[in-house]
FIMI-548243 format. One record per residue (C-alpha): residue number from 1; residue in one letter; x, y, z. Coordinates in steps of 0.5 Angstrom, whole numbers, plus 500, padded with zeros to 3 digits. Layout:
+-----+------+-----+-----+-----+
: seq : type :  px :  py :  pz :
+-----+------+-----+-----+-----+
: NUM :    A :   X :   Y :   Z :
...
+-----+------+-----+-----+-----+
end
This chain:
+-----+------+-----+-----+-----+
: seq : type :  px :  py :  pz :
+-----+------+-----+-----+-----+
:   1 :    M : 667 : 244 : 443 :
:   2 :    Q : 673 : 241 : 444 :
:   3 :    E : 676 : 248 : 445 :
:   4 :    I : 671 : 249 : 451 :
:   5 :    L : 672 : 242 : 454 :
:   6 :    N : 680 : 244 : 454 :
:   7 :    K : 678 : 250 : 457 :
:   8 :    I : 674 : 247 : 462 :
:   9 :    G : 679 : 241 : 464 :
:  10 :    D : 684 : 247 : 465 :
:  11 :    L : 680 : 251 : 469 :
:  12 :    M : 679 : 244 : 473 :
:  13 :    L : 686 : 243 : 474 :
:  14 :    G : 688 : 250 : 476 :
:  15 :    S : 682 : 249 : 481 :
:  16 :    V : 685 : 243 : 484 :
:  17 :    P : 690 : 247 : 489 :
:  18 :    T : 685 : 252 : 491 :
:  19 :    V : 680 : 246 : 493 :
:  20 :    I : 686 : 243 : 497 :
:  21 :    F : 688 : 249 : 500 :
:  22 :    F : 680 : 250 : 502 :
:  23 :    L : 680 : 243 : 505 :
:  24 :    I : 686 : 245 : 509 :
:  25 :    L : 683 : 251 : 511 :
:  26 :    I : 677 : 248 : 513 :
:  27 :    A : 681 : 243 : 517 :
:  28 :    A : 685 : 248 : 520 :
:  29 :    Y : 679 : 252 : 522 :
:  30 :    A : 676 : 246 : 525 :
:  31 :    V : 682 : 245 : 529 :
:  32 :    L : 685 : 252 : 531 :
:  33 :    V : 678 : 255 : 532 :
:  34 :    R : 672 : 251 : 532 :
:  35 :    R : 674 : 246 : 538 :
:  36 :    P : 677 : 251 : 542 :
:  37 :    L : 671 : 255 : 541 :
:  38 :    D : 666 : 250 : 543 :
:  39 :    K : 671 : 248 : 549 :
:  40 :    V : 670 : 255 : 551 :
:  41 :    L : 663 : 255 : 550 :
:  42 :    A : 661 : 249 : 554 :
:  43 :    E : 665 : 251 : 560 :
:  44 :    R : 662 : 258 : 559 :
:  45 :    Y : 655 : 254 : 559 :
:  46 :    G : 657 : 250 : 565 :
:  47 :    R : 659 : 256 : 569 :
:  48 :    T : 653 : 260 : 567 :
:  49 :    G : 648 : 254 : 568 :
:  50 :    G : 651 : 253 : 575 :
:  51 :    A : 650 : 260 : 576 :
:  52 :    M : 643 : 259 : 574 :
:  53 :    D : 642 : 253 : 578 :
:  54 :    E : 645 : 257 : 584 :
:  55 :    A : 641 : 263 : 582 :
:  56 :    K : 634 : 258 : 582 :
:  57 :    S : 636 : 255 : 588 :
:  58 :    A : 637 : 262 : 592 :
:  59 :    I : 631 : 264 : 589 :
:  60 :    A : 627 : 258 : 592 :
:  61 :    A : 630 : 259 : 598 :
:  62 :    A : 628 : 266 : 598 :
:  63 :    E : 621 : 264 : 597 :
:  64 :    T : 621 : 259 : 602 :
:  65 :    K : 624 : 264 : 607 :
:  66 :    T : 619 : 269 : 605 :
:  67 :    S : 613 : 265 : 606 :
:  68 :    E : 616 : 263 : 613 :
:  69 :    Y : 616 : 270 : 614 :
:  70 :    E : 609 : 272 : 612 :
:  71 :    T : 606 : 266 : 616 :
:  72 :    K : 610 : 269 : 622 :
:  73 :    L : 607 : 275 : 621 :
:  74 :    R : 600 : 273 : 620 :
:  75 :    N : 601 : 269 : 626 :
:  76 :    A : 604 : 275 : 630 :
:  77 :    R : 598 : 279 : 627 :
:  78 :    A : 593 : 274 : 630 :
:  79 :    E : 596 : 274 : 637 :
:  80 :    I : 596 : 282 : 637 :
:  81 :    F : 589 : 282 : 635 :
:  82 :    A : 587 : 276 : 640 :
:  83 :    G : 590 : 280 : 645 :
:  84 :    R : 587 : 287 : 643 :
:  85 :    A : 580 : 283 : 643 :
:  86 :    A : 582 : 280 : 650 :
:  87 :    R : 583 : 287 : 653 :
:  88 :    Q : 577 : 290 : 650 :
:  89 :    K : 573 : 284 : 653 :
:  90 :    A : 576 : 285 : 660 :
:  91 :    A : 575 : 292 : 659 :
:  92 :    T : 568 : 291 : 657 :
:  93 :    D : 567 : 286 : 663 :
:  94 :    A : 570 : 291 : 668 :
:  95 :    R : 566 : 297 : 665 :
:  96 :    D : 559 : 292 : 666 :
:  97 :    K : 561 : 290 : 673 :
:  98 :    A : 562 : 297 : 675 :
:  99 :    L : 556 : 299 : 672 :
: 100 :    A : 552 : 293 : 675 :
: 101 :    E : 555 : 295 : 682 :
: 102 :    A : 553 : 302 : 681 :
: 103 :    R : 546 : 300 : 679 :
: 104 :    T : 546 : 296 : 686 :
: 105 :    A : 549 : 302 : 690 :
: 106 :    A : 544 : 307 : 687 :
: 107 :    Q : 538 : 302 : 688 :
: 108 :    H : 540 : 301 : 695 :
: 109 :    R : 540 : 308 : 696 :
: 110 :    I : 533 : 309 : 692 :
: 111 :    T : 531 : 304 : 697 :
: 112 :    V : 534 : 307 : 703 :
: 113 :    A : 531 : 314 : 701 :
: 114 :    R : 524 : 311 : 699 :
: 115 :    E : 524 : 308 : 706 :
: 116 :    S : 526 : 315 : 709 :
: 117 :    V : 521 : 318 : 705 :
: 118 :    E : 516 : 313 : 707 :
: 119 :    Q : 518 : 314 : 715 :
: 120 :    S : 518 : 321 : 714 :
: 121 :    G : 511 : 321 : 711 :
: 122 :    A : 508 : 317 : 717 :
: 123 :    E : 511 : 321 : 722 :
: 124 :    A : 508 : 327 : 719 :
: 125 :    K : 502 : 324 : 718 :
: 126 :    A : 502 : 322 : 725 :
: 127 :    Q : 504 : 329 : 727 :
: 128 :    I : 498 : 332 : 723 :
: 129 :    E : 493 : 327 : 726 :
: 130 :    A : 496 : 329 : 733 :
: 131 :    G : 495 : 336 : 731 :
: 132 :    A : 488 : 335 : 728 :
: 133 :    V : 486 : 332 : 734 :
: 134 :    A : 488 : 338 : 738 :
: 135 :    L : 486 : 343 : 733 :
: 136 :    S : 479 : 340 : 733 :
: 137 :    Q : 479 : 340 : 740 :
: 138 :    Q : 481 : 348 : 740 :
: 139 :    V : 476 : 349 : 735 :
: 140 :    L : 470 : 346 : 739 :
: 141 :    A : 472 : 349 : 745 :
: 142 :    A : 472 : 356 : 741 :
: 143 :    I : 465 : 355 : 738 :
: 144 :    L : 462 : 351 : 744 :
: 145 :    P : 465 : 354 : 750 :
: 146 :    H : 461 : 350 : 755 :
: 147 :    R : 461 : 343 : 751 :
: 148 :    A : 468 : 343 : 750 :
: 149 :    G : 469 : 343 : 758 :
: 150 :    S : 465 : 338 : 759 :
: 151 :    Q : 468 : 333 : 754 :
: 152 :    V : 475 : 335 : 756 :
: 153 :    S : 473 : 333 : 763 :
: 154 :    A : 469 : 327 : 761 :
+-----+------+-----+-----+-----+
end
């Protein structure tokens, strides 16, 4: 057992320079690699973080402009539709006015034609009545020659 303890003691004594060398290696790593690496990573994060912040602000500005453009586009479309509706209403009003004028003119022509037909009818009736009186006298004169002469003279 003493022998085992002596071997363990020799191993421990032999491992002291290795442990010291390992601790020096860890300290050198921390000074030579870890600190510059942390510094570079922090700088890189600062740059990318700044770039990310810039990108986020650019995205927000783009979204704002997009919403402004969409609003302007909606307003322009509404104006176009309102203008189209106004033109359609004006065209409909003009068509209705033209139809009303045409109806009035047609009604006037119908009235004039009706009056003309009635006047022609009255003239024709007067001519027929005048012709009927003369025709009836001729018929009477032809049927009753002696009476026709007396009635004509009377």
